[in-house]
C-alpha positions as CSV (number, residue, x, y, z in Angstrom):
1,M,-2.3,12.2,20.0
2,V,-0.4,9.5,18.3
3,N,1.1,6.8,20.4
4,I,3.7,4.9,18.4
5,P,6.6,3.1,20.1
6,R,9.7,4.5,18.5
7,L,13.5,4.7,18.6
8,V,16.0,7.0,16.9
9,V,19.2,5.3,16.0
10,A,22.1,7.8,16.1
11,A,25.8,7.9,16.3
12,P,28.7,10.3,17.2
13,S,29.7,10.4,13.5
14,S,29.1,8.9,10.1
15,G,30.5,5.4,9.6
16,S,29.7,4.2,13.1
17,G,27.2,1.6,11.9
18,K,23.8,3.3,12.1
19,T,22.4,1.7,8.9
20,T,23.5,-1.8,10.0
21,V,21.9,-1.4,13.5
22,A,18.7,0.4,12.3
23,T,18.0,-1.9,9.4
24,G,18.9,-4.9,11.6
25,L,16.5,-3.8,14.3
26,M,13.7,-3.3,11.8
27,A,14.2,-6.7,10.3
28,A,14.7,-8.4,13.6
29,F,11.5,-7.0,15.1
30,A,9.6,-7.6,11.8
31,A,10.7,-11.3,12.0
32,R,9.1,-11.4,15.5
33,G,5.8,-10.5,13.9
34,L,5.7,-6.8,14.8
35,A,4.4,-4.2,12.2
36,V,7.5,-2.0,11.9
37,S,7.9,1.3,10.1
38,G,11.3,2.6,8.9
39,H,12.3,6.2,8.7
40,K,15.5,8.1,7.7
41,V,16.5,11.6,8.9
42,G,17.5,13.8,6.0
43,P,17.2,13.6,2.3
44,D,19.0,10.3,1.6
45,Y,17.2,8.0,-0.8
46,I,19.3,4.8,-0.5
47,D,18.9,3.8,3.2
48,P,15.1,3.9,3.0
49,G,15.4,1.2,0.3
50,F,16.9,-1.1,2.8
51,H,14.3,-0.1,5.4
52,T,11.6,-1.1,2.9
53,L,13.2,-4.5,2.5
54,A,13.5,-5.0,6.2
55,T,9.9,-4.0,7.1
56,G,7.8,-4.6,3.9
57,R,6.6,-1.0,4.1
58,P,7.8,2.1,2.2
59,G,10.8,3.7,3.8
60,R,10.1,7.3,4.7
61,N,12.3,10.4,5.0
62,L,12.0,13.0,7.8
63,D,13.7,16.2,6.7
64,A,13.2,19.3,8.8
65,Y,15.1,21.4,6.3
66,M,13.2,20.6,3.1
67,C,9.8,20.0,4.7
68,G,10.1,22.3,7.7
69,P,10.0,21.2,11.4
70,D,6.2,21.4,11.6
71,L,5.8,18.6,9.1
72,V,8.2,16.1,10.7
73,A,5.8,14.7,13.3
74,P,2.8,14.5,10.8
75,L,4.9,12.8,8.2
76,F,6.2,10.4,10.8
77,A,2.7,9.6,12.0
78,H,1.6,9.0,8.4
79,G,4.4,6.6,7.7
80,A,4.0,4.7,10.9
81,R,0.2,4.5,10.8
82,G,-0.9,1.1,12.1
83,C,2.6,0.1,13.2
84,E,3.6,-1.4,16.6
85,L,7.2,0.1,16.3
86,A,9.0,2.7,14.4
87,V,12.7,2.9,13.9
88,V,14.3,6.2,12.8
89,E,17.8,6.0,11.3
90,G,19.7,9.2,11.9
91,V,22.1,11.1,9.6
92,M,25.8,11.9,10.2
93,G,26.6,12.6,13.8
94,L,23.8,13.1,16.3
95,Y,24.1,16.9,16.5
96,D,25.1,17.6,12.9
97,G,22.5,19.7,11.1
98,A,22.2,21.9,8.0
99,S,25.5,23.7,7.5
100,G,25.5,27.1,9.4
101,L,22.0,26.6,10.8
102,G,22.6,25.1,14.2
103,E,20.6,22.0,15.0
104,L,18.1,22.4,12.1
105,A,17.6,19.0,10.3
106,S,20.0,17.2,12.6
107,T,19.1,13.8,14.1
108,A,18.9,15.5,17.5
109,H,16.4,18.0,16.1
110,V,14.2,15.3,14.7
111,A,14.4,13.3,17.9
112,K,13.2,16.3,19.9
113,L,10.4,17.0,17.4
114,L,9.2,13.3,17.8
115,R,9.9,13.2,21.6
116,A,11.7,9.9,20.8
117,P,14.4,8.2,22.8
118,V,17.8,7.9,21.2
119,V,20.0,4.8,20.9
120,L,23.6,5.8,20.3
121,V,25.7,3.5,18.1
122,V,29.4,3.8,19.0
123,D,32.3,2.5,17.0
124,A,34.3,1.0,19.8
125,S,37.0,-0.5,17.7
126,S,39.8,1.8,18.9
127,Q,38.8,2.6,22.5
128,S,38.0,1.1,25.9
129,R,37.4,3.3,28.9
130,S,37.2,6.5,26.8
131,V,33.8,5.3,25.5
132,A,32.3,6.5,28.8
133,A,33.5,10.0,28.3
134,L,32.2,10.0,24.7
135,V,28.8,8.8,25.7
136,H,28.6,11.1,28.7
137,G,29.4,14.1,26.5
138,F,26.7,13.2,23.9
139,A,24.1,12.5,26.7
140,S,24.7,15.7,28.5
141,W,25.1,18.1,25.5
142,D,21.4,18.8,25.1
143,A,19.0,18.1,28.0
144,E,16.1,17.8,25.6
145,V,17.7,14.8,23.8
146,R,17.1,11.6,25.8
147,I,19.8,9.0,25.1
148,G,18.2,5.9,26.4
149,G,20.9,3.3,25.6
150,V,24.1,2.5,23.8
151,I,24.9,-0.2,21.2
152,L,28.6,-0.9,21.0
153,N,29.7,-1.7,17.4
154,K,32.9,-3.4,16.1
155,V,33.8,-4.9,19.4
156,G,37.0,-6.9,19.2
157,S,36.7,-9.6,21.8
158,D,34.9,-10.7,25.0
159,R,37.6,-8.9,27.0
160,H,37.1,-5.8,25.0
161,E,33.4,-5.9,25.6
162,A,33.9,-6.4,29.3
163,L,36.1,-3.3,29.5
164,L,33.6,-1.2,27.6
165,R,30.6,-2.3,29.7
166,E,32.6,-1.7,32.9
167,A,33.4,1.9,31.8
168,L,29.9,2.6,30.8
169,E,28.4,1.5,34.2
170,E,29.6,4.9,35.5
171,S,27.9,6.9,32.7
172,G,24.3,6.0,33.7
173,V,23.5,5.1,30.1
174,P,22.6,1.3,29.7
175,V,24.4,-0.9,27.2
176,L,21.6,-2.4,25.0
177,G,23.9,-4.3,22.6
178,A,27.4,-5.2,21.6
179,L,28.1,-6.2,18.0
180,R,31.3,-7.9,16.7
181,R,32.6,-7.5,13.2
182,A,30.6,-9.9,11.0
183,E,30.7,-11.1,7.4
184,G,27.7,-10.6,5.2
185,V,26.4,-7.4,6.8
186,S,28.4,-5.0,4.7
187,V,26.8,-3.4,1.6
188,P,29.0,-2.3,-1.3
189,S,29.5,1.4,-1.9
190,R,30.4,3.6,-4.9
191,H,30.5,7.3,-5.9
192,L,27.2,8.3,-4.1
193,G,27.2,5.9,-1.2
194,L,25.6,2.4,-0.8
195,V,24.5,0.5,-3.9
196,P,20.7,0.7,-3.9
197,V,18.5,-2.4,-3.2
198,A,17.0,-2.3,-6.7
199,E,20.4,-3.0,-8.3
200,R,21.3,-6.1,-6.3
201,R,18.1,-7.3,-4.7
202,A,19.2,-10.9,-4.0
203,E,22.4,-9.7,-2.3
204,A,20.5,-7.0,-0.4
205,V,18.0,-9.5,0.9
206,A,20.9,-11.6,2.2
207,A,22.6,-8.5,3.7
208,V,19.4,-7.5,5.5
209,A,18.9,-11.0,6.9
210,A,22.5,-11.0,8.1
211,M,22.0,-7.6,9.8
212,A,18.9,-9.0,11.5
213,G,20.7,-12.0,12.7
214,Q,23.6,-10.0,14.0
215,V,21.4,-7.5,15.8
216,A,19.1,-10.2,17.3
217,A,22.1,-12.1,18.6
218,G,24.0,-9.1,20.0
219,C,21.3,-6.7,21.2
220,D,18.8,-6.7,24.1
221,L,15.6,-6.6,21.9
222,E,13.3,-6.7,24.9
223,G,15.2,-3.7,26.4
224,L,15.1,-1.8,23.2
225,L,11.3,-2.5,22.7
226,A,10.7,-1.3,26.3
227,L,12.7,1.8,25.6
228,A,10.6,2.5,22.4
229,R,7.4,2.0,24.4
230,S,8.5,4.5,27.0
231,A,8.2,7.3,24.4
232,P,5.4,9.7,25.1
233,A,2.7,10.5,22.6
234,V,3.9,12.2,19.4
235,P,3.2,16.0,19.7
236,P,-0.2,16.6,18.2
237,G,0.6,19.9,16.4
238,G,0.0,18.9,12.8
239,G,-2.0,15.6,13.3
240,V,-1.3,12.8,10.8
241,W,-0.3,13.9,7.3
242,D,-2.6,12.8,4.5
243,A,-2.0,13.3,0.8
244,G,-5.6,14.0,0.0
245,V,-6.0,16.6,2.7
246,A,-2.7,18.2,1.8
247,V,-3.7,18.6,-1.9
248,A,-7.2,19.8,-1.0
249,G,-5.7,22.4,1.4
250,S,-2.8,23.5,-0.7
251,V,-2.3,27.0,-1.9
252,P,-3.6,26.9,-5.5
253,L,-0.9,26.7,-8.1
254,P,-2.7,27.2,-11.4
255,A,-1.4,25.1,-14.3
256,P,0.2,27.1,-17.1
257,S,-1.5,27.3,-20.4
258,R,-0.1,25.6,-23.4
259,N,-0.1,28.9,-25.2
260,R,2.1,31.7,-23.8
261,G,0.3,34.8,-22.9
262,S,-3.1,33.2,-22.4
263,A,-4.8,33.0,-19.1
264,P,-3.7,30.1,-16.9
265,D,-5.9,27.1,-16.5
266,P,-7.5,27.0,-13.0
267,A,-6.4,24.1,-10.8
268,P,-9.3,21.8,-9.9
269,Q,-10.7,22.4,-6.5
270,A,-11.5,18.8,-5.8
271,P,-8.8,16.6,-7.5
272,E,-10.7,13.4,-7.1
273,G,-14.2,14.8,-7.7
274,L,-16.3,16.5,-10.3
275,G,-16.1,13.6,-12.6
276,L,-12.7,14.7,-13.9
277,A,-10.8,12.1,-15.9
278,R,-7.7,10.6,-14.2
279,P,-4.7,11.2,-16.5
280,V,-2.0,8.6,-16.5
281,V,1.3,9.9,-15.1
282,A,4.2,7.6,-15.8
283,V,6.9,7.6,-13.1
284,A,10.4,6.2,-14.0
285,G,11.7,3.3,-11.9
286,G,13.9,0.3,-12.2
287,A,17.6,0.0,-11.3
288,A,18.6,3.3,-13.0
289,F,16.0,5.5,-11.3
290,T,15.7,4.6,-7.6
291,F,15.6,8.0,-5.9
292,S,12.0,9.1,-5.1
293,Y,10.0,10.1,-2.0
294,A,6.9,8.0,-1.5
295,E,4.8,11.1,-0.6
296,N,5.5,12.5,-4.1
297,T,3.7,9.6,-5.7
298,E,0.9,9.6,-3.1
299,L,0.3,13.3,-3.8
300,L,0.1,12.7,-7.6
301,A,-2.5,10.1,-6.9
302,A,-4.4,12.3,-4.5
303,A,-4.4,15.1,-7.1
304,G,-6.2,12.8,-9.4
305,A,-3.6,10.9,-11.4
306,D,-3.3,7.3,-12.2
307,V,0.3,6.7,-11.4
308,V,2.0,4.0,-13.4
309,S,5.7,3.0,-13.2
310,F,7.9,2.3,-16.1
311,D,11.5,1.1,-16.4
312,P,13.7,3.0,-18.9
313,L,16.1,0.1,-19.0
314,R,13.5,-2.5,-20.1
315,D,10.3,-0.9,-21.4
316,E,10.3,0.0,-25.0
317,G,7.3,2.3,-24.7
318,L,5.6,4.5,-22.2
319,P,2.5,3.2,-20.3
320,L,-0.7,3.3,-22.4
321,G,-2.4,6.6,-22.3
322,T,0.5,8.5,-20.7
323,R,-0.2,12.2,-20.3
324,G,2.7,13.2,-18.2
325,V,6.1,11.8,-17.1
326,V,8.1,12.1,-13.9
327,V,11.8,11.0,-13.9
328,G,13.4,11.3,-10.5
329,G,16.9,10.6,-9.3
330,G,19.2,7.6,-9.5
331,F,22.2,6.3,-11.4
332,P,21.8,6.8,-15.1
333,E,25.6,7.2,-15.4
334,V,26.0,3.6,-14.3
335,Y,23.5,2.4,-16.9
336,A,24.2,4.9,-19.7
337,P,24.9,2.2,-22.3
338,E,21.6,0.3,-21.6
339,L,19.6,3.5,-21.5
340,S,21.1,4.7,-24.7
341,A,20.5,1.3,-26.4
342,N,16.7,1.6,-25.6
343,E,16.2,3.9,-28.5
344,A,12.5,3.2,-28.8
345,L,11.8,4.5,-25.3
346,R,14.1,7.5,-25.7
347,K,12.2,8.5,-28.8
348,A,8.8,8.0,-27.1
349,V,9.9,10.2,-24.2
350,A,11.1,12.9,-26.6
351,A,8.0,12.7,-28.7
352,L,5.8,13.2,-25.6
353,A,7.9,16.1,-24.4
354,F,7.9,17.8,-27.7
355,S,4.1,17.3,-28.0
356,G,3.7,19.7,-25.0
357,A,2.9,17.1,-22.4
358,P,4.3,17.8,-18.8
359,V,7.6,16.3,-18.0
360,A,9.3,16.8,-14.6
361,A,12.9,15.6,-14.2
362,E,15.2,15.7,-11.2
363,C,18.9,15.0,-11.3
364,A,19.1,11.6,-13.0
365,G,16.0,12.6,-15.0
366,L,17.8,15.8,-16.1
367,L,20.7,13.6,-17.5
368,Y,18.2,11.3,-19.2
369,L,16.5,14.2,-21.0
370,A,19.9,15.6,-22.2
371,R,21.3,15.2,-25.6
372,S,24.0,12.9,-24.4
373,L,25.5,11.3,-21.2
374,D,29.2,10.5,-21.3
375,G,29.1,10.7,-25.1
376,L,26.1,8.3,-25.4
377,P,22.8,9.5,-26.9
378,M,20.0,10.1,-24.5
379,C,16.5,11.5,-25.1
380,G,17.6,14.8,-26.7
381,V,14.8,16.9,-25.1
382,L,17.4,19.4,-23.9
383,D,20.2,21.0,-25.8
384,A,22.8,20.0,-23.3
385,D,25.4,17.3,-22.7
386,A,26.2,15.5,-19.4
387,R,29.2,13.7,-18.1
388,M,30.7,12.2,-15.0
389,T,33.2,14.0,-12.9
390,K,35.2,13.3,-9.7
391,R,33.7,16.2,-7.9
392,L,30.8,15.6,-5.5
393,T,28.1,18.2,-5.4
394,L,26.1,17.8,-2.2
395,G,24.0,20.0,0.1
396,Y,20.8,21.7,0.9
397,R,19.6,24.5,-1.4
398,D,17.3,27.5,-1.2
399,A,15.7,28.1,-4.6
400,V,13.2,30.3,-6.3
401,A,11.3,29.5,-9.6
402,L,12.5,32.0,-12.2
403,S,9.7,31.4,-14.7
404,D,6.1,30.1,-14.8
405,N,6.5,26.4,-15.3
406,V,4.7,23.1,-15.0
407,L,5.7,22.7,-11.3
408,A,5.4,26.2,-9.9
409,P,4.6,29.8,-10.7
410,A,7.4,32.2,-11.1
411,G,8.6,33.5,-7.7
412,T,7.8,30.3,-5.8
413,R,10.4,29.7,-3.1
414,L,11.3,26.2,-1.8
415,R,14.0,24.2,-0.3
416,G,15.7,21.1,-1.9
417,H,19.0,19.4,-2.1
418,E,21.6,18.4,-4.7
419,F,23.5,15.1,-4.7
420,H,25.6,14.2,-7.8
421,R,29.0,13.7,-9.4
422,T,28.0,14.8,-12.8
423,V,27.9,18.1,-14.7
424,I,25.7,19.2,-17.5
425,E,26.8,21.8,-20.1
426,P,25.3,24.3,-20.3
427,G,24.2,24.3,-16.7
428,A,21.0,26.2,-17.4
429,G,18.8,26.9,-20.4
430,D,17.6,30.1,-21.9
431,E,14.8,29.8,-19.3
432,P,16.5,28.5,-16.1
433,A,14.4,26.4,-13.7
434,W,15.8,27.8,-10.5
435,G,17.7,30.7,-9.0
436,M,19.7,29.3,-6.2
437,H,20.3,31.4,-3.0
438,R,22.1,28.8,-0.9
439,P,25.0,28.3,-0.6
440,E,25.8,30.5,-3.5
441,R,23.8,32.6,-6.0
442,R,23.5,31.0,-9.5
443,V,20.9,29.9,-12.0
444,E,20.3,26.2,-12.8
445,G,18.1,23.9,-14.8
446,F,15.9,24.1,-17.8
447,V,12.3,25.1,-18.5
448,R,11.2,24.3,-22.1
449,G,7.5,24.5,-22.7
450,N,6.0,22.0,-20.2
451,V,9.4,20.4,-19.5
452,H,11.0,21.1,-16.2
453,A,14.5,19.6,-15.6
454,S,16.9,20.4,-12.9
455,Y,19.5,18.9,-10.5
456,L,17.4,20.0,-7.5
457,H,15.6,17.3,-5.6
458,T,12.4,18.5,-3.8
459,H,10.0,16.9,-1.4
460,W,6.5,17.7,-2.6
461,A,5.0,17.3,0.9
462,A,6.4,20.7,1.5
463,S,4.5,22.1,-1.5
464,P,1.5,19.8,-2.3
465,G,0.2,22.3,-4.8
466,T,3.0,21.1,-7.1
467,A,1.3,17.8,-7.6
468,A,-2.1,19.5,-8.2
469,R,-0.5,21.8,-10.7
470,F,1.3,19.0,-12.6
471,V,-1.8,16.8,-12.8
472,A,-4.0,19.7,-13.9
473,R,-1.6,20.3,-16.7
474,C,-1.7,16.6,-17.6
475,R,-5.5,17.0,-18.0
476,G,-4.7,19.7,-20.6
């Protein structure tokens, strides 16, 4: 049993102020000396960056669609290990889940899986007494969801606050905070949401400090902490997730041979044992590549790799001894001129890929490996060209691997998500990476030797054998 005081910060809809309140709570409690863990419901990469800044610990995602409901509590316990408080920021409205699948992956679903009390953040800017009906409806919709308090956001005046509090006295849900509109707490947005911390760190630090100050001044921190401590033990079903245990217990995914038609190389049974050399796996980072799940890197290390980061905007070469490269998501379209200007690194990545070394690229990584992005030269590993569009592609996906590749054997099924405003032409290579089955049937991505490039984001905790397979291939 894992006893971690915890709160889920939810809202009736997007735009109500969840990120401000959740991040502010994390920072305010951390400033009091508590060890705080930050979590985000769903696949979003950007909010966890602010959680990391607020807590000093890696922000974690809890996604019941990509990882499955059974992994939510173990991943939560892993991320919150050793903490005195965990704050979970919800996604969209409290009861909004994966499209067409009921409550799956909703904030309410995750709150129930964690047996965590919910704090409802309500945008009160255009209502007074009606707030009681809204809160009553959300509190009574699902008896298994415990709404333990309300934080009123965007309150206009003392009189407005008094009216709201008076109305809510009849709801039975206590008011645990009231926040006015404040300067300095807003974070700029662009085509995919908030601007990541890595791109404006000084401003982000100031914004998080402002959030902490606003929340500390306007919220009942003692009441919120008492609510968090009232949570029962986390359900013990899966225990605490551990990358080493996950890799050791994963279904073997044998690494493909360099030569087509030959027998596959066996995956090592003990990734950190048997005296096997630890290959260097270079993982892209910096301002252009900020989208990654902490567990993916932890799994690579547990599978026997020395994980070293590099910045495609600044570094002119790959880390010494690199045997494989992982390029995750981010905003290469914003930094296309700088990425293109770093010709030395582009050539180094291409040379490694063409040598047969494993390269795994997701979304932004796909664009970086392309021939061009918005007309500017990229790495040229793929015979494809990418460009920005006005159309947002967003949503969960069910996919199957269409060919044997460096991440998975043909026929492997998994779940992921897409999140981009770019297109690549062609959309798939002669050997596509994935066959998509949700929401529509299509093929997507590229497999070229030991290169795997696709728009699909995946969470490797759901398939830890992926990391073992990739590292085994890096060993050659």
